[in-house]
Steps between C-alpha positions, in 0.01 A plus 500: 500500500395766246671492162432873444522759779424868440555722805393866511594567138464858376597618153535870422578642156621858446295711265618466141569843356605436140643818346447685828805313634715765330295816482194659655286426800574165665846469344813713539298764684401251772857375531635852549233592755522168686134421438421126506322335211163331524488134599256224402437216747429192289487261798422590859617265781408167337539184706398151391622142493442216257529135595660233274248377243262792556353705214464870579306743281568874501220722370421872493453795269768618258763688697423326829853349526445143377779492243735691730455235769565222250816674373629527857434128553684422176797717600457735204474798734578551868263623770558845649458341843408160639625156406413208269613141550443227239617139514557300181524555125285783364352523151324822407290635214480870567503686169462409138844420357686537829823299493498464119747649252316617189789423261537138614286215370231328702730202555783720628264693725370177654853421620562862603176527696546157660851600609356810671262266685794290622480207255817340363509459120508119550169525688353715221607237242291239683178705492553710185259292290234533773556876514465525124189281490323694775586838349362398161732734311619212279717603204532856634738379772801590284370846408605817692248572773459860384290347222268332752154616590415585862321165528809310387712690754270388780483140377874446499561695824230309688621169361858561616384615845279200576762251376769656720357297792458805726418485870332841477318612185422874467250590228385849402218592261702392195283189446216725384692551174469140384208356304223291660664166415832606655329640811328165554837325469653747749223446753545124466877531545462722807261240639769236449754717681257528792462121509881473511504720810646809334433844647322740264449874538263628236406856398199538273190706422327178392317427825364172367852362457602638840200336668575168329876482548563676832465370855517853640465853362660828605338828399722804448353850506726802443799302621336372819396140559140421592405164650141379465524135603416240236582522129135553405446765769805695383394483135145607588630797702716606206213463252287743701760771421553437130435805282620856439706598805357852510162343585618271782527567874504278809342616825633337818398521865589236757405161353277649229583580138294646218650496152354745249597398148355694207133491598497190721564451871622183671484462877738300721515417869807334653636465143198288398264626235148582617351588162472272197725564195257758354518705822295819540420712196227700326288466190313761296267461204425756230350451153452133586873444554638387836837641598715349775703744713813301413460622140575860606841668488588552867751711687567546871458870580576490875637225721618417850559168675130470596320723250491577129295684239479362147351637180389285208395622156286263294614468141172398331246715684565855633487436874764540766541310828642653815564256785625575849620198697621478858574238764403589855469263793463190286237662275525596135328828418415534131354823365419488128389791282396469136533816292283512187700750297257528206174413678436180307220282638649245740272195523653367820802526729596199711766421759599133491645308793640161403550277805571127543203270553558457874387859563122505549433787742516878472401801707381835364440749777258331740389251238641147478474299179555134420537371147508150364811331367531510121472172318682416174314660212296731726502843332205655687531820702387543859439847645696529823552866589464852361804720460489856624490715186518879463315577171679831446827310442362310200 
């Protein structure tokens, strides 16, 4: 039986208007005219379950809904629709200083925070020395916590949470505040909780920690949940989209996907990656310097579900890329133009296709090509096919 059940959870926030709540557009004027305010959907129909003893990682860009989902699980906020069921004692670390009173001492806040987690003062007495030792705040325990640094806040909050003997441990990005020594101690302690069969739900941008600590990973994107199978597959899919959002677009048709991300394309079929991590990209050389297309500043100029146009401006040499990408019938069509804005001498322009080693066959028109598998340390180039180039676009 699942220890955490999330069923069709949606969370909608009304637009915050600030001073407009009294005067001007969006405030009193809207109320008098009956016009409804804008709404922001932080979570969109999320359903998932977590088994006892399982470690679940939640990843995604800033604003994707990770912290909102964790707050709903912790009971800090309620969903707009849907339901959440949790079984057992919950300990949560959601925000720096949450559950602490700044005027109380560290010692007093330990008892206050433990009481919020459902611990009786007698139980806190038994583990207080362990809490103090793990937190490492030493003689500062009897100082008001408003004199603490952010790292000290996290130390004492984490120490109380893990010694509360929770059945479900919810952790947001707050661990990133601590120093390297404390982060190692936290990872070790979370590992001990896993060995004890505790359920852990972990939100972090540190994908290394997520990969190490989590049995399963959920990817959130603009409030929607994406499932990509294994932990590594989900992390890899997310990594292909990391970068400035204005330069990212995903093309989808049937079982095919092509992710354009700031000068690099990654191809997927049936949610499995076809390309290697470097994907498809371009390279130019001028004045003896090679410039990767991922070094350009990109923006999507037009986009549909199966087509997009992107423009990239190189920052070190005055050239501009214009790519048109489309998916049609299981084929990716890639049209690339290179604009030489100041007519500098370009020494070469190359399109690079990075594929896993098990691909050894290609077709260009009526010509079929076979190339040998690369061996470790092999840095030689083999000519396979010529690209169709229109010189007047260079």
